[in-house]
C-alpha positions in Angstrom: 0.0 0.0 0.0 1.6 3.2 -1.1 -1.2 5.8 -0.7 -3.7 6.7 2.0 -6.5 5.9 -0.5 -5.2 2.4 -1.0 -5.2 1.9 2.7 -8.8 3.1 3.0 -9.9 0.8 0.1 -8.1 -2.2 1.5 -9.6 -1.7 5.0 -13.0 -1.3 3.5 -12.6 -4.4 1.3 -11.4 -6.5 4.3 -14.4 -5.3 6.4 -16.8 -6.0 3.6 -15.5 -9.6 3.1 -15.8 -10.3 6.8 -19.3 -8.9 6.8 -20.4 -11.3 4.0 -21.0 -14.1 6.4 -19.4 -16.8 4.2 -18.0 -20.0 5.5 -14.8 -19.9 3.3 -12.0 -20.2 5.9 -9.3 -19.2 3.5 -11.2 -16.1 2.3 -11.9 -15.0 5.9 -8.2 -15.5 6.8 -7.1 -13.4 3.8 -9.5 -10.6 4.8 -8.2 -10.7 8.4 -4.6 -10.7 7.0 -5.5 -7.6 4.9 -7.0 -5.8 7.9 -3.9 -6.7 9.9 -1.6 -5.3 7.2 -3.7 -2.0 7.2 -3.4 -1.8 11.0 0.3 -2.6 10.9 0.8 0.1 8.3 -0.8 2.7 10.5 1.7 2.2 13.4 4.1 5.1 14.0 7.7 4.2 13.9 11.0 6.1 14.4 13.4 6.0 11.4 16.3 6.0 12.1 15.7 5.5 15.8 19.1 6.1 17.3 19.7 9.4 15.5 16.3 10.7 16.4 16.8 9.8 20.1 20.2 11.4 20.1 18.9 14.6 18.5 16.0 14.8 21.0 18.3 14.4 23.9 20.6 17.0 22.5 17.7 19.5 22.0 16.5 18.8 25.5 19.9 19.2 27.1 20.7 22.3 25.1 17.3 23.8 26.0 17.6 23.0 29.7 21.2 24.3 29.8 20.3 27.6 28.0 17.3 28.1 30.2 19.3 27.5 33.4 22.1 29.8 32.2 19.7 32.6 31.2 17.9 32.4 34.5 21.2 32.5 36.3 22.0 35.6 34.3 18.6 37.0 35.3 17.1 37.2 31.8 13.6 35.9 31.7 13.2 36.8 28.0 16.3 34.8 27.1 15.0 31.9 29.1 11.6 31.9 27.3 13.4 32.2 24.0 15.7 29.3 24.8 12.7 27.1 25.9 10.8 28.0 22.7 13.7 27.3 20.4 14.5 23.9 22.1 10.9 22.9 21.9 10.8 23.8 18.2 13.9 21.7 17.6 12.3 18.8 19.4 9.1 19.2 17.4 11.2 19.3 14.1 12.9 16.1 15.1 9.6 14.3 15.8 8.1 15.5 12.5 11.2 14.5 10.5 11.9 11.1 12.1 8.5 9.7 13.1 6.5 8.3 10.3 3.7 5.8 9.8 5.0 2.4 8.6 3.0 2.5 5.4 4.6 5.8 4.4 8.1 4.3 4.9 7.2 1.3 2.8 5.8 3.6 0.1 9.0 5.6 0.1 11.1 2.4 -0.3 8.9 1.0 -3.1 8.3 4.3 -4.8 11.1 4.0 -7.3 9.8 0.5 -8.4 6.2 1.8 -9.1 5.7 3.0 -12.6 2.0 4.0 -12.2 -0.2 4.2 -9.1 -3.4 2.3 -9.6 -5.5 3.7 -6.8 
């Protein structure tokens, strides 16, 4: 699944098959497998994990250090600015390194896809 639309259609198809009330064990297993793949694709993962953690720790330490230093110097404005900048850096790391699994799979398989069907 390489698009959000494909994920929606696969989830809908899996639910519809399960709702048919058929006794075909293999068909029901494939529908459950499809729904499991959709659910797994929706999980949030860190990529690459170690770099993201290191950058988050660096942003937090730098922010705490700058806030402590600016408060020791008596500058509330600098403390607020330091906290804001370190929070923005942490948010940027999260936005850059935390993705849904299906998006990562789509980025990996993107060069192999000539035309998106759905």
